[in-house]
C-alpha positions, 0 to 999 in steps of 0.5 A, a space after each residue: 473321576 474315574 475310580 474303575 480300572 480293567 478291561 475284561 474284569 473291572 475292578 471300582 474302588 470308593 469312599 473315603 478315609 473318614 468315611 462310613 465305608 471304604 470298598 471295592 466291586 469286582 465286575 467280570 469274574 468267572 463263576 464257581 471260583 472259591 472265595 476265601 474268607 480267612 485268607 482274605 482276612 490274612 491278606 487284610 492283615 498283612 496290610 493292617 499297621 503294627 509297632 513302632 513303624 506303623 501308624 497307631 489308627 489299626 482297624 479291625 477290617 470287619 469286611 463283608 461281601 454283600 453280593 457275587 458270592 453264593 455259597 463260597 463261591 462266585 456267582 460271575 455277577 459283581 461282587 461287592 466288599 464293604 470295610 467299615 471304618 471305625 477307629 477315626 478322629 476326624 478332629 485331627 484334621 484341619 481344613 485349608 491348610 494342605 499338607 506337604 507330598 499330600 493331595 490336599 491342594 490338588 484335590 481341593 483345586 479338582 473339587 473345588 472345594 467340596 472334597 471330604 478333606 478329613 485323612 486324605 479322604 478319597 485320596 487316603 492310603 486307608 483306601 488300598 485295603 479295599 484293593 487287598 481284599 479285592 485282589 485276595 478273591 483272584 489271588 487263590 484263583 491265580 495259584 490254582 493255576 501255577 501262578 504266584 506272585 511274591 513282592 520283598 523290601 528290596 531296600 529301605 533308607 539306604 538298606 539293602 535286602 539281598 535279590 532273588 536267586 535261582 530259586 526263585 519259585 520258592 522265594 516267591 512262594 514264602 514272601 507271600 507268607 510273611 509279615 515283614 517281606 525280606 529274604 535276609 533277616 538280618 537286613 529286615 532288622 536293619 530296616 526296622 531300626 532305620 524306620 524306628 530311627 526316623 519315628 523318634 526323629 519325627 521323620 518318614 523313610 521310603 524303600 524300593 519293593 521288589 516284585 517277581 510273578 512266577 508261572 503266567 504263560 507266554 502270550 499275555 499282554 497286547 503290542 502298543 497301548 496295552 503292554 504288559 509292563 504299561 498296564 502293570 504300571 498304570 496300576 501300580 501308580 495308582 497305590 499311593 507313594 508309588 512315584 516309580 516303576 521299572 521292569 527288569 534291569 529297568 534303568 541299569 539297562 541302559 548303561 549295557 551293550 546289545 550283547 549284554 543285555 538281551 536275553 538269549 532264548 534255549 530250551 529247559 527240560 523241553 520248554 523255551 526259556 531265557 538264559 537270563 532275564 533282564 527285560 524281566 520276563 516281557 518282550 513287545 509287551 508280552 509276557 514270554 513265560 520267564 518270571 516277570 521282574 519290577 520294582 517300585 519306588 514308595 516315597 517316604 510317609 508325607 506326614 511328618 511331625 516337623 514344622 513345614 511351609 504351608 499356604 492357607 486356602 483360599 488366601 494363599 497366605 504363607 504360613 507353618 503347619 505342624 501335624 498332629 494325629 497318627 501317622 507312619 513312619 515308613 509305609 513301603 512294608 505295608 505296601 508289599 501287600 498292595 502291590 500283590 494285591 494289583 499285580 493280581 489284578 492286572 493278571 486275572 483281567 489280561 488272562 480274561 482278555 487273551 482266554 476269556 471269561 472263564 479264563 482260569 479252566 483255559 490256564 490250568 489246561 496248558 
């Protein structure tokens, strides 16, 4: 099992949904970064469930940084974050009946039945809290260099939000502070009603998240195997329930002529830019200085309160499964801050690859 991501800045996550702790280790951070405890708590609160459209399992997420920080700043040595699991109801989960849409069966095959099955164990979305805490360590450093990340719920079960406008920089900053991140509040209310209706029916809904990153300098990424799209996709697909990632116009670009798809270069205020951004701010796997744009498809929460067919393990006898416990009718709104967090970790890693361990000084000087 490999639980570490990154080339220069390595992120490792550990723990299980119903174990004592989950956590993350960041190795390769620059020394001297300000660690804002209030910001980490605020980011964790944006991932935390609330209201009818979320699970009733609410954790306080009283995290503790046990290494790598001294007098409020990173030391440059491995930073370890611990988050306790306190609100556990392990009796709601039975061994040997794999839940459709979950990793119960594949985890059983890979680990020969020795895996912790409670609440999905190591495969659980609960571990995204550790990714959010880790991302909250580097997001302020990115912001200090003018790099901002914002994600909105572009679509939830057929209800669409407004798209980014020409004032994308302001929208990105505003989205990063929202709990239910949309650009059109009326669309947001319709989305909530869709999720509430699914909850009333014992079902669930999915959606699409759209992310914009502004301020990334041109020249970040590698050709071929470590392209900016490739590394971001690698990390984004680690988020439970993400089943698709597209950049710029994505699959829609296949229906255009080359004359329509190409982004013509121009100069704006003395800076090379493109007239359009159909390629999502990336050419040849490398950032071109325009906003990086991508979307993630998030599937409906697989835990639903409707009868489903499964088979018992290890004998393989067909049986009906009716889940109990506490489950989200939608997770797309909670996944938004996770996308922001892993995007920040990828960018910090790739900036370190480009400029070295003390990348902040180099990027902020650009």
